C-alpha positions in Angstrom: -24.0 -8.0 42.3 -22.2 -4.9 41.1 -19.3 -7.1 39.9 -21.7 -9.1 37.8 -23.3 -6.0 36.3 -19.8 -4.6 35.4 -18.8 -7.9 33.8 -22.0 -8.0 31.8 -21.5 -4.4 30.6 -17.9 -5.2 29.6 -19.1 -8.2 27.6 -21.9 -6.2 25.9 -19.5 -3.3 25.0 -16.9 -5.8 23.7 -19.5 -7.6 21.6 -20.8 -4.3 20.0 -17.2 -3.1 19.4 -16.1 -6.4 17.8 -19.2 -6.6 15.6 -18.6 -3.1 14.3 -15.0 -3.8 13.6 -15.8 -7.0 11.7 -18.5 -5.3 9.7 -16.9 -1.9 9.0 -13.2 -2.6 9.2 -12.6 -6.1 7.9 -9.1 -5.2 6.6 -7.8 -4.6 10.1 -10.0 -6.8 12.1 -7.3 -9.4 12.6 -5.1 -6.9 14.3 -7.8 -5.0 16.2 -9.9 -7.9 17.6 -7.3 -9.3 20.0 -6.9 -5.9 21.6 -10.7 -5.6 22.0 -10.9 -9.1 23.5 -8.2 -8.3 26.0 -9.8 -5.1 27.2 -11.8 -5.0 30.4 -12.5 -1.2 30.5 -16.1 -0.6 29.4 -15.4 3.1 28.7 -12.5 2.3 26.4 -14.6 -0.3 24.6 -17.5 2.2 24.1 -15.1 4.8 22.8 -13.6 2.3 20.4 -17.0 1.2 19.2 -18.0 4.8 18.5 -14.8 5.3 16.6 -15.3 2.0 14.7 -18.7 3.3 13.6 -17.5 6.7 12.4 -13.7 6.6 11.9 -11.3 5.2 9.4 -9.1 2.2 9.6 -6.1 4.4 10.3 -7.9 6.3 13.1 -9.0 3.1 14.8 -5.5 1.6 14.6 -4.0 4.8 16.1 -6.5 4.9 18.9 -5.7 1.3 19.8 -1.9 1.9 19.7 -1.5 -0.2 16.6 -0.8 2.5 13.9 
């Protein structure tokens, strides 16, 4: 049961993060979304989502190791 909850949390965090990137960072979405899709760490995904909501394209790229 715990594994299912963890998987569900990862999927939810990934969805929120991806949606924020598509909406607020369309210029870099093509580079960022594959990294988000490959991530299975809910804490990293949450951190990235918060940065996507508040940060710049450059800050997000740097955080994801792309800039």
